[in-house]
C-alpha positions, 0 to 999 in steps of 0.5 A: 382813622388815626389808628389806621393811618398810624399802622400804615405809616409804620408799615411804610417805614418798615418797608423802606427800612427792609429795602435800604437794608436789602439794598445794603446787603445786596452790594458787592465787589467794589461798590460794597468795599467803597461803601464800607470804606475798608478792604479786609485782606485775609492772610496767612501771617506767618508767610515771609516775606509776603505777610508775616509778623515782626518780633514786636508782633507787627505785621509787615512784608511785601504784600502788606506794603503793596496792599497798603499803597493800593489802599492809598491809590483807591482812597480806602483803608486796608484792614488785615485779617489773619485766617486759616489758610485752609478755610480761605475760601469760606472766609471769602464767601462769608464776607468775613474778608474781601480778598485773599492777598498773601503770595496766593499762587494762580491755580485752575482750582482758584480760577474757578473758585475766585475772581483773581486779579492779573498775576502781579508777582513771579515766583517759583516752586522749589525744593530746599534742604538742609543736608547738602548731600540732598539734591533732587535732580529728577522728580524720581529722586523724591521717592527716597526722601521724606517731604514737607510742605504746607497744607492746601499750597500751590506747592502741594498742588504742583506735587499732586499734579505731577506725573510721578506723584504716586511714586512719592505721595506717601513720603508727604507730610502736610503742615499748617504752616511752612514754619512748622515744616522748617522746624521738623526739617531742622529736627531731622524729621524730614529731608526736604520742603517743597516751598515758594522761592520767595519764602525760601530765599527769605528764610535763608537771609535769616539763617547763619552760613552753617544752617542755610538751606540748600536748593535742588537742581530740580523744581516744580516750575514757575509760579505766579502770584494773584489776588482772590476776590469773591467769584464774580466780583471782577470789578473789585479785581479790576480795581486792584489791577488798575491800582497796581498798574499806577504803582508800577507806573509811578515806580512805587511797586518797584521800590517796594519789591526792591525793599523785599527781594532786592530786585523788581519781580513785579509783574501785571500779566493776563492769563 
């Protein structure tokens, strides 16, 4: 009898443990993050001025400052996790990270693959070159140029969506980072890069006058950044939206923007 009772008690305890573990694994969105007390942010740590490393190897940038400020509002710790940008969706769905927050542009495909926050920063997809004689005045001019851009970037997607894409697609070289593309342009292997304005303008502040990039007259239009949460986790996206709204209202968001861009380009817009 005692042996039977012991077996029953052991089975009951095992059942309770499995139920508790199952409940923990099923947690998602804001509940999952709140229970951990940590929001793990996935980023490309070479994408200045959004999230990148200083000479000492420390992470810095606009998105780093804004994410930390959001963490303070929400009462949680922010942990930054560098990722392979081309594998960001896998990193997110596997729960190795909780969101993608690194100057990520809003695109139709990302709206289908993730739960995006509202747009929080206004950007533009532009063309930059080192040679003053390279000035793209229309999309047709790209057929004569060697073009560089980052793999799986919004810049690449904008080019692919353009009606003239077939005329210049064979001229495009994709790079793992924009830093690699810039190095190839400096070496003369490509003529121009198609890039986020936020990154290009920041890079120019680090180049001397003789080596600054030149912006072409033609561009691929306005572009907005959003933060990507796991598909269906709209409650986490809403929490981040609310926190950014608090930072806009109290002036902290404008302060961070002024620090990195010299102007306030923070927005909070729907789709």
